[in-house]
N, C-alpha and C positions, 0 to 999 in steps of 0.2 A: 470607730469602734465603740461599742456600748460600754458605759462605765459600770463596773461590777463591784459590789461591796462584800467583804468576807463576813461570815457570821459573827455577831457580837459575842464577846466573852464576858460573862459576869465577873466583876472584880472579886477575887477571893477576900473573905473577911480577915483572915490572918494567914501568915506563912511562918513555918518553923523549919529551918534547914535541918536535915538529918544530923543527929548527934554523932560526933566523932571523937575518937580517943587518940592521944599521942603516946607513942612508945619509942624507945631507942634500943637498937641492937648493941651488943658489947663492942662491936667495931666502930660504933658511932653513927650508923645510918639511922635516919628518922623513919618511923612508921606512922602513918595516919590511917586509922581504921574506922569504918562505918559498918556496924552490924545491922543486917537486914535479913530476917528469917522468913520473909514472905515467899521467897522463891529459892529453890535448891541450886543457886548459881553464885559464883564468886568472880569478881573482876579485879585483877591486880595490875597496877602500872608501876614499873620501876623506871623512874625518871632520872635523867642526868642533866645537870644545870648548865651545860655548855653544848654547843652544836657546831653547825657548819661555818659560823662566823670565825671559828678558830682555824679552819683548814687552810693550808698553803696550796694544796692542789684542789682546784674546783671540782666538786662532786665527791670528794674522798669520804666525807661523813655519810652521805647517802649510800655510797658503794659499800663501805665497811659495815654499816647497819644492815644492809640487805644480806650480807654474807653471814651474819651472826646465826641465822636460822638454817644455814646451808652446810652445817658440819661442825663438830667439835673434835677434841682429841680422842674421844671414845665413841662418837656417834656420827654416822654419815647423814647427809641431807635426808635420805630416805628413812633412816632410823628415826630422825626427829619428826618427820611427817607422820610416820606410823604411830609414834608414841602419842602425839597430840590427837590424831584421828581416833585412837582407842578410847580416849576420854570424852570424845564428842565436843571438844573445845577448839579454841583457836589460839595461835601464838604468832605475834607480830613484832617486828622491830622497825623503827623509823627514826628519822632525824629532821630537824629544821634548823634555822639559823641559830636559835638560842638554846636548844635542848635536843636531846635524843632520848629514846625510850624503848623499853620492851614491855609488851602487855600480853596478858594471858586471860582469857575468859574460859571458865571451866565449870563443870558440875561439881558441887561442893564435896561429893564423896571421893573425887579424884584430886582434891586439893594438894595433899602431900606429894603425889606423883608430879603434879603440874609445877609445884615450886622447885622440886629437884631438877626438873627439866629446864625451867627458867634459869636457875643458877648455873647449870652446866653450859647452856648456850651463852650466857653472859660472860662467864669467867674463863671458858676454855675454847674460844673459837679456833678453828683450824686454818682458816683462810687458805683452803686448798687451791692449788693452781688450776685444777680442772674446773672448780666452781668459779674462780675468778674469770676464766676465759668464757664460761657459759654466761655469767652475769654481764661481762663486757659486751657480748653480742646482743643480749637482751636490752641492755641500756642504750646501746647505739641505735637499735631499732626504735626504742621508745623516744629518743631524742629526735630522730627523723620524723616520727609521727607528730611530735609536738611542733616541729618547725614547719609543718604543713598547715598548722592551725593558726588562723589570723589572730585569735585571742591571745595565744601564747606569745606570738611575735610582739603584739602590743605590750604585753607584760614585760618582755625583755627591754623594750624601749623605755617603758615607764620606770623600771628599776634603775636604768642608767641615768635617767633624769633626776630621780629621787635620791639615789644612794651611790652614784659612781664615785670610786675612790675610797669607799668605806668597806668594812667587812660584810655589809649587806648588799654590795653592788655586783652580785653574780648569781647565776642560777644554781640552786642547791643540787640539781641533778648533774651539774657540770656541763661541759661542751663536748662536741665530737672529738676535738683535739685532746682535751684532758682525760676523757674516758679511754681513748685509744692508748694513752701513755700510762694509765693507772697501773701501779705495781703492787705486789704483796707488801712491800715495805711502806708504801703510802698508806695502805689499809692499817698496818700495825701502828704506824706513827699516830694517825688520828685516833685509833682505838685507845692507845695509852694516854692520850690527852683527855679524852672524854670519859672513859670508863674508870671512875675513881669513886670509892665509897664516900670521900669527903665532899663529893659533888652530887651524891645520889640520895634519893629518898623513895619510899614505897607508899603509894596510896592504894588502899584495898576497900572494897565494899561488897557485901553479900552475906551469904549464909555461913558464918563462922563465929567461933568464940575468940575474942581478941587475944587473950592470954595463950590459947592453943596456937593461934596463928603465929604469934611472936616466937613461941617455942620452936615451931617448925622452921621459921625463917632463921632463927638462931643456929639451927643445925646445918643449914645449907649456905648461909651467908654471914653468919656471925664471925667467922674467921677472916673474912675479906678485909684486907688492910690496904691503906694507901701506899702507892709506890713512893720512892724517895725523891722523885723529881718534883720540881716546883709546880704549883697550880698555875694554869695559864688563864688569861682573860683576853678579850678582844682588845686590840691596840687602840682603836678609836674611842674617844670619850663620847658621852652623851652630847656635849656641846659641839664637838666636831661634826657629828652626824646631823644634829638639828640645825646647825649653821650652814649646812651644805645647800644653800639657797642663793638665788640671785634676786635683784630688785625688779624683776618682771617675770611673766610667765615663761616657762621653758616649753618649747614644742619639740618633741622627739618623734622622728619619723623612721619607719622601717619598711623596706620594700617587700611587698607580696604581689608578684606579677599577676595580671589578669584578675584582680580581685573585684568581684561584683559588689561586695560590701566592705565597709571600713570598720575595723575593730578599734574601739576607743577606750582609753583609760585616762581618767583625770583624778588628780588628788593633791592634797597638801598635808604637811606635817601638823599635828595637833597635840593635845595634851594626853598624857599617859594615865594608867589606872590609878596612880598615886595622887593625881591632881583632883582637887575638889570639884572641878567642872566635868570630870569624865562621865559620870552617870548622866548628867544633863546632856552631854554630847551624844550619848547613846540614844537618849530620848529624841533629841532633835534629828539625828540621823534617820531614825525610823520614819519620821515625818517627811524628811527630804528625799530619801531614796531607799530606805531599808525595809519597805513592805510593798505589797502589790498595789495598795491604794496610795502610795507615796506621791508627792508632788512631781518628782521627776518622771515617774511612770505615767502619771496622768497627762503630763505635758507632752512628752516625746512619743508615747505609745497611743494614747487615746485622743488627744487633740490634734497632734501633728502627723501621726502615722509614720514617724521616722523609724521606728523599731518595734520588734515584738516584745521587748522588755528591757528595762534598765534597772540596775541594782547598785546600791552603795553600802559600804560597811566601814567599820573602824578596825584596822589591823594593828595589834599591839606587839611590839618587840621590846626587848629589855632596854635598848638604847634609843628607841624612837617609836612614835605612834603616828599612823597616817590615816586620814579619811580618804577614801577612793571610791569612784563610781566607774562602772564598766558596762559597755553595751556594744552592739553591732548595729550600724545604720547603713542605709544606701549611700554609696560613695558620692553621689551627686549632692547629698544634703549633709555631708560631714561637717562643713563649716557652720551651717545653720544649727545643727544639733549641738555642737560645742557652745555656740552662743546662747542657746536656750539653757544649757546646763549652767553656764556662767550667770545667766539672768536669775535662775532659781537660787544660786548661791548668794547673789547680791540681795535678792528678796529676803532670804533667810537672815541676812545681816542687818536689814533695815526695817522689817515689818514683824510685829508680834504674831504668833500663831493664833489660830481661831480657838474658840471654846470647844468646838466639835473635835478639832485635831487634838487638843489636850486630852479630852476624856477618852476618845477612841484609842489613842496611843497608850494612855495609862492602862486601860483594860487589856489591850493587846500584850503589853510588856509583862504585866503581872500574871496574866493567864498563861502566856507562853513560858515564862520562867518557871512557874510551878510544874509545868509538864516536863521540864528538863531534869527533874529529880526522880523520875519514875523507875529507872533501871540502874543496876549496879554500875554499868559502864558510864552512864551520864553522871552519877554521883562522883565516881572516881575522877572524871574529867574536871569537874568543878573543884573538887578538893585539891587536885594537883595544881590548878591555877593559883590557889591560895599560897601554896608553898613556893611555886616557881617565881611568883611576882612579889613575894614577901608581904602579902596582904594580911590584915588582922583576921582573927578567927571569926569575928562577927560581920565580915564584909558583906555576905549575902543577905543577912538580916538588915544591914544598913541600906543595901541596894533596894530591897523590897520596900522598906519604910520611906526612903527618899523618893522613889517613883510614886508611891501612893500619895505622898504629900506634895508632889511637884506642882508649882504654880506658873502661870503665864509670865508673871513679873520676873521671877527668878530666871526662867528660860530666856527671856528677852535680854537680860544682862549678859548671859552666856552667849547668846546669838551675836550680840554686838562685839564681844571680846574675841570670839573664836572664828567667826565667818567673815568679818570685815577685813578688807585689804589683804587678802591671802594671795600669795604668789603660787600659782598652780603649776604642776607638771601636766602637760597635755600630750599624751602619746597616742599614735595612730599607726596602724599597718594598712598597707594598700599600695597604690601607685604613688611613689614619692613625689613625682612631678605634679600630679594632680593635687595631692595633699598639701604641698607647699603653697599652691595657689589658693587653696581653701582655708588654710590655717596659718600661713606665714605672717599675716598681719597681727596675730594674737600674741606673738612673742618671738624670741630668738630661736630659730629652727636649727636642729642638728639631725643628721642622718646616722642611724645606728645599724651596724651589721648584725647578722644572726648570732655571732659570737659575742655581742655586746661591745664591740669596738665603735668608737666615734669615727665615722668616715669623712664627714664634712660638716661645717657649720655655716 
């Protein structure tokens, strides 16, 4: 396959993150506002600082979040859809392990209407039985579609190898069994755990005056007060999760009959956003597997022809951070592909990067980051991350300055610290018998069911 290079991006001379203002509603909820009058658009994200890691019934947070836009005490699901369609906007609710959120994007002229609708959907969900049954059937179909996907199966196996026995050790959508049993009470229970003003904040960007925005929010959410129940937090500590490792690679296998290809997931736990090495790790990940011209893609795609593409990234949770690579390869070369990935990780731990890799990656990261502040939705996402992970206000300016000043010498010290002697989770879906012969010598092998149970070791 021919090697292709992306267009070069000139390094921006300077970068200034959009100015934002902090406000607080009378009920205590924080507001982070970024005024941008260049477009008649507003993006609002109401974020909650807890998520599916708290749930006792797998999939409850995802299920309850999906129901928020399906009816309130005064509006039906159709009423909500009609109201948001009238404004030309969008209204969404979602949840992950560490957070849940409601977001609205709307023309600025309809902002008061949109905020009133957002507050109603957040504070007065109906959890109607007919909507529960409709969502149950939709979710079961969705799970069945996922279970037919080799990549999703590999992700189940990878999660069990990385997080089994911790609050992150299950699929956020739930399983067929948990969704079939999901009740209205389950939805209400997780709702009351997550939806609290003392766990909430609002990030807003777009065409508005901050004082007027706060006044409108005060009218619809200022009265919102915390329930009398105690705040909950996930039971496992950071140490318990990050110490969920063994002294050798874990090989996690999951059956996908008659698979012509093997889906692979490989990864290890690494440092989080608060660590001084995190930005350097993002830089190094871009070189290793985070771009089309990465080492992994060049090796497995262009040199060996094992895959159409491989990508790696750093996933951050509140209690853990992982580096992970994912790809699909021909089943006959699964073992060889994993060994090449391990070789590239070892090379990253033992060899400094080249001058060309340093400069190409610097320009790519600086240019692409500047592009991530072009729309209100992008700005809201970045500002929300600051609050969610307790990062300093100048974090993005620091990020930009650190990437601009990055040196090979500094990167190599991080490479040696963070890539050497890592014990990986290696997950694969396909014929278990075949995969055991291909991968078994790399570490202790376990077989995982589609529901995340360990069937054998």
